[in-house]
Each structure stands twice: as C-alpha cells, then as structure tokens.
N, C-alpha and C positions, 0 to 999 in steps of 0.2 A: 504494500500500500504506500501511498505518498505520505511524506512527512507533513503533518498538519501545519507546521510552521511555513512550509512552502506555499500551501493554499492561503494561509493567513497573510504572509508577507509579499507574495508574488502571485496574486490571483490572476493577473492578466496572462502570465505564462501558462497557467493551467487552462484558462479559457481558450487560449490559442491552440493548445494541445488537443483539447476536445473538438475544436472546430476542424483541425486537421484530420481527426478521426471520424469526421462527419457526425458528430454527436452534439446534442443540446448542451449549452453551458449553464443551464439553470442550477445544476448541482453545486457549482461554485458559489452562486448567490445564496443557496440554501445553507451551505457550510458556513458562510460568513454570518448569516443571520443567527444560526444556532450558536456560533462561537461568541457573538455579542451577548446573546441570552445567557450563556454559561458564565461569561465573565461578570455580567451584572448580578447574577444569582450568587456567585462566589463572593463578590464584594459585599453584598448585603449580609450573607450568612457569616462571613468573617467578622463584619462589624458587630453583629448581634452576639457572636461568641465572645468578642472582646468586651462588650458591654456586660455580658453575664459574668465573666471572670472578675471584672472590676466590682460589680455589685455584690458578688459572692463574698469578696473580702470585706465590703462594707457591712454586710449582714452579720458577720462574726464580731464586728466592733460596735454594732448598734445595741444600746442598752434598753431603749424603749420597746416593750413587747409589741405595741400596736404598729409602730414604724417598722419594726423588724418583720412582722407578718405581712405588712403592705409590700415590702420589698420582695419577700418570698413569693407572694401571689403574682407580682409583676414579672418576676423571673420565670415563674411557671408558664406564663403566657409567652414569654420570650423563648423558652425551651420548646414549646409547641410550634412556634413559628420556625425555629431552627430545624426541627424535625421535618416540617413541611418543605422547607427550602432544600434540605439535604436530599430529600426524595426527588424534588424537581431537578436538582443538579444531576442526580443519577440518571433520570429519564432523558435529560437533554444530552448528557455525555454518551449514553447508549445510542441515541438517535444520531448524534454527531459521528460517533465511531462507525456506525453502520453506513452512513452516507459517504464518509471518506473512503471506506472499504469498497465502494462501488465506483470510485473514480479510477479509470485505467492509468497505466504508466505513461510517462512522457516519452513520445517518440524521439529517437536519436536524431541528431542533425544529419546523419548519413542516410536516414530513411527517406526515400523519395515521397513527395507529396502526391496524393492521388485520391480519387473518390471510392474506388472499389477494385475488385480483382482484375478488372480490365486494364487498370493502370499499373499493375505489377510489371517489373522490368526483368527481362531475360538477361542474366549476367553472362551465361555461357551455355553452350550445348556441346556435349561430348559424344561423338559417334553419329552415324547417319541412321535414319529410319531404315530398317532392314527391308530388303526386297525378296518376295517369295515367288516361286514358279507356280504357285497355286494360290487360291483364295484362303488366307488364314482365318481360322474359326475364332470367334470370341469364346472366352472361357465358359460362358453359360451354355454353349453347345458342345465344346470340346470336353469339358469335365464330365458331363453325363454320358457322352459317347464312350469315354474311357472307364466309366464306372467309379470315378474318384470324387465326384461332387454330386450330392443328392439334395435337390431343393425340396422335393415333396416330403422327404422324411423330416427335414428341419421344420417345415410348416406343421407337420403332424405332431411333432414332439412339443413345439413351442409356439410358433406362429410365423408371420411374415418377417422377412429379413433375417431368418435363421436358416442354416443349412448343415449338412453333415459331410465331412471329408472322410473318405474310406480308403483303405489299403495304401497304395503308393501315394495317394493324395495326402492322407494324414501323415505319412512318413516324410514326404517332401516338406510339409509345413514344419514338422519337428526338426528336420535337417537344417532348414533355413534358420530357425531359432538357435540351434546349437552352434552352427557355424558362425553366426553373427556374434554371439556371446564370446566365443573363443577368439574371434578376430579382435573384438574390442579389448579383451584382456591383453592380447599381444600389443595393442596400441597404448596400453598403460592404464586401462580402467580396472577398477576393483569390483568384482561381481558381488551383488547383493541379491538375496532371495527374500522378498518382503511380503507382508500380509497383502492379500487381495481385497481386504476390507479395512477401513480406517474409521477413526472417530471424526466428528465434525471439526474439532480443533485442527486436525491435520489438513483437512480440505480448506479450511480458512487460511491456514499458514501458507498453502501453496497457491492461493488466489482463486480457488474454485468456488468457494462460498464467500459471500452470498450471491455473487453474480450468476452462477450457472446452476442454481438449485433445481430448476425445472428439467435439467438434462442429466441429473444424477439418479442412480438407483439407491434406495434407502430402506433399510430394515428398521421400521419404527419401534419394534419391541425392544431390540437391543441397542438401538441408536448407532448402528454400524452402517457405513456407506461403502458401496462397491467402488473400487478405484476406476476413474476414467482414463488413467494413464499412470505408469510407474513414476512419473515426475512427482506425484503426490506423496507416496510413502518415502521416496528418496529425499524430498524436502524435509519430511518429518523425522528423518534419522537424527538430525541435529537441532531440532526445535529447542530453544532455550540454552543452547550450548555456547561456550566461549572456546573457540578453537585456538590452537597455537599457530603462530605465523609460520614456523618452520615446517608444519605439516601441510601447508597449502601449496599447490592446489590439491583438493580431494576430487578424484575423478571416479565416478561410479557407473556401473552398467547393471541393468536388471531386466529380466523378462517378467511381464505380467499379462494375463488376459485383461482386457479393458472393457468397461461397460458404460454405454452412453445411450440415453434416449435420443433418437434422431429427429426430434421435433423441428429443429432448425433446418433440416435438410429434406423436409417433406417434398416428395415428387422428384428429387434429384437422385441420379445414379441408382434407380430402383432395380435395374437388371443385374443379375449375377451376384457376386459376393464383394463388390467394391465398397459397399457401405452397409454396415449392420449394427445392431445393438450390442453385439459382442464381437471382439476381435483381439488378436494377439499383437504384441509389440515388444521390441527390444529397445530400451531407452538408454541414453547417455545423459549424465548429469554431472555438473561441476560446481564446486564451491571454491572461490579464489579471491585474491586480493583485488580491490577495485581497479588498480592500475594494470592488471593483467587480463581483465575480462575481454577486451577486444582481441587480444592475441589468442585467448582460449576459444573465442567464437570462430576464428578462422581455422583453428586446429580441429574443432568439433565438426565444422562443415566439411573439411577434408576427410575426416574419419567417416562421415556419413556417405560421402560420394565414393569412398573407396569400396564400400559394400556394393554399390552399383557396378563399379569397375570389375570387382572380383567376380560378379555374376555375368559379366559381359553384356550388360544392358545399356542401351542408348539412354542418356539422361540429360536433363538440363537443370540449371540452377536459376531460380527466380528470386529477386529481392522484393519483398512485399512493400506496398505503398502504405501511407498512413491510414487510409480508409479501410484497408484489409488487415491491418496489424492486430495480432491477438491481444487480449486484455492485459496480460502480464508483461508483454515484450516492449523493449525499446527499439529493437531491430531484429528482423527475421529473414532468413533465407529458406525458401522451399526447394526441395529436391523432387523432381518429377521424372518418372520413367515412361518410356514409350511402350504402349500396348497395341500391337498391330491388329489384333482381333477386334478389340473395342474401337480401334482407330482413334485413340486419344492419349493424352498425357495424363498419368495418374500420380498424384502426390503421395510420396512414400515417407517423406521426412519434412519436419519444420525444425529448423535450428535457430534458437533464439538466445539473445542476451537479455536477461531480465533486470540487470543492475542490482540494486539493493531492495527492490520492490517486495520480493518474497521474504528476504532476510529480515526486513522491518516487521512484517507480519509475524514471522516465526521467531523473532528475537534471536537471530544467529549472528554472532560476532566473532572476531578474532582478536587475540592479544598480540600487539606488535612485539617483536623480539627486543626492542629497546626499552620496553616497559612503559610505553606511552599509553594513552587512553584507548580503550577498546573501540573497534570500528565494526560496522556492518560489513559482512562479506558480500560479494556479488555471486549470483547464481546463473547458470546457463543450462539449457536442456535441449535435447534433440533426439528424434527417433533414429534408430540405427539398425534396421528400418522397421516400418510398420507393415503388418500383415492384415488382411490377405492380399493387399494390392501388389506386394512384391511377388507373392505366389502367382497372382494373375499374370504379371509381366513375364515370369519365368515360363509358365505354361504356354502363353501365346507366342513368345519369341522363339522358344525351342521346339515348337511343334514341327512335325515332318509331314511330307505329303501322304505317307502311308497311314496317317492318323495317330501315330505314336508321338511321344515327347522325349527328347533327349535330356538327360539330367546334366546340369552344369557340372563341370569337372570338380569345382571346389566343394560340391556337396556329396560327391561319391563316397567319402569315408563314413558318412552318416546314413547311406542308403542301402547298406548291407549287400553290396554287389549289384544292385539294380541300376543299370546304365540307361535303360529306355523304359518309359512307362507305357504299358500296353494294357488293353482291357483284360481284367482278370487278375492283375497284380495287386 
C-alpha cells in the first residue's frame, strides 16, 4: 500500500497516478477528508484527556465535598465523551486504512502511458511464427483426439471451465512443472512448498485484499482463502520480519495450483483450457534492497524468457502501459508465446517490480549492515511460467502431421521415455 504521508503531502502525485491508470481520483479526496476528520477527533480527545488529568489532580486536593462531587460528575461526562470520541477515531482510522489499501501503486517513470492493453508496447520478439505443411489443430481439438484432454469429464465433475488431463497429458503438465522448478533452482532461486490456503492477513499483505475479494475463493467456516497465485504465500513467508542486509536478495520459487473466479474475464478465451478457475503455476519471487530492484527485475525477466527458450517456443516481451498495469506493480513486462493452433499470442508470465508496496502492507524490513534505521524491502514477482497456457503452446507447436506431438527435449527426463504423445499413452 502507499504511505499515507505520500497521499497527505503529495496528493497531486497520487491523483496523476490514478489518472494514468484510467481511474477516478475521488479516492484521494476521500482520504484527505477522512484524514482531516481523524486529526480533528484526535485533537479534541487529547484535549479532553489532558483536561481530565488536570482535574483529577484537583479532585484529590479539593476539601469541599460538594465541589469535589461536582468535579467528579463533570469528569464522568468528560470520560463518556472521550469514550465516544475514541470509538469514532477507531471507525475513521479503519475506514481510512481500508481506503488507502484500495489505492494502487504509483507507476514507474519507465512505464509507458496508455489507456488499455492496446497501448502495451512490444519490446522484442524472439523467433518466427512456425510454418506447418498442414493445418495445425488448436489444442481443444488436438487434446481430445489424443485422449489427453477431456472437457466433458471436467464439466461433469465440477462445471464449466474445468477439464481433466489424462495419461501423457497429465504427465506432460507435471514434467513442465518439475523442469521449470529445477531450472529456477539452477538460476539461484530457493524452492518453497507453501500452503495452498492462507488467512486473510496474508492476502492483505500481498495486495489481494480488499481489492480482489470478488475473485477469490473463500472457506467461510475456517476463514481460509485459496491462493490465487504463489506470490501470496511467498509474500507471507516474511510478514513482520526484519531481514539482515547480508542475506538479501532472497530469491524464491514455488509451485502452487491457483484458484480464481473468472468474473473479470466473462466471455473471453472460453474455448479450450486457456483460462479457468483452477490452474497451475510456477512462481518466482524476490525480496531485495530498494537500490537493487531494477536490476532484479531485468534478471527475473531473463529467467522467465529462458523457460520459453528452453522449450523452443517463439515468444515476445511486452511492456504494459499505465492503463493495463496491475494493482501492485510499478512496472510490468508480459511474456507471451505463440500458439499456432489458436493462432494467437498467449500470456504465460507477468514480471513485475512492486517496490515497497507489499512490504509496507506486510511490514517486511531489513536491517542495514551499518546498523542504520531499518528500511522496507522491495519485492518482485513473476510467473516462470504459468500453466496451462505453456502446455497449450507446447502441444500446438510440437504437433506433427500424423496427429502425434513430439515432446520437447528438455522435458524427456520427466516423461519416462515417452518421446511422442500418441493416442492411448
């Protein structure tokens, strides 16, 4: 979240950031109004408490019983007023904190200005779109023909936007996850296996609550929330911690299934397995010193694109504009792979520098080696990569004219000798 002092002392900066994000600036006005209310209430209650303390001393020195009782009665009324004001202060502070928590991060100066995804900028493309001697099938036709994707069973078991991977399809998904984790470990990330459910405080710390409450799955009885991404529990690893500077940066990787209500994408990507309420993802996450976060961003982007290169996929890197920037991010690069069957680019990773936005929410700081004042860390996150879109790209790019799919070489150690996926495997 933003520092309340930033909103208080530089409201025009925050207004401009909201305008760049194509958002209404009324939240800034509301924060200012609540902040004025809070300060006025605190001034009044502190004055009354000072008066009560002074009169309390006088009561002990008053000899006249009637005068003494009069002061006691007056202070009883003051005490009631103080209790009322204390409650009002709590209410205003709660409302103020909730409102500040809904203001998104300030875009970096390096983030291009734009209204929506149409204004995102292609930074580079690596590889050419593959040419086929036959008409490549989309995965929603290819998968059922091979017997590795079953949409009907997914609907029967759960409902729309669910599916079942079978045989070599399930194994290929698992191979992708295992290979990506091992790759990131070699790149210097430390693997974590985290809970797939978290408490509300963890979601708040990572910036998911209160903004995205309608897109999260929640067990009301236990008050557990299903993770929408491993970014959430990885943020939670160090909530409230003071890290040592010599241990930074901390680079983590983790696999989790992810659960999201797809209300925001109704009517989009409804064919196949490109978008669903449940999906798998390998995540990269970094805690670092503020001065190093830009370098870490470039490193993480390279680590994400190396996955595409290892799989031999044509990919491109986009820099998101201010109007398409995620809530937490100051700057974001998307990595998209080409899917010839779908005939479109599929986003498989978003790599973002979040600055101290999450660290302030989660109260994650580090202690400088010189013994100076503790500082908030910067955090970064990126998919390395997201499934099932990576699976889609592999199936569609590696399909052969005879209907089979060649397994990418890097995945063979996890496929138990299966080099080609054919029906029945």
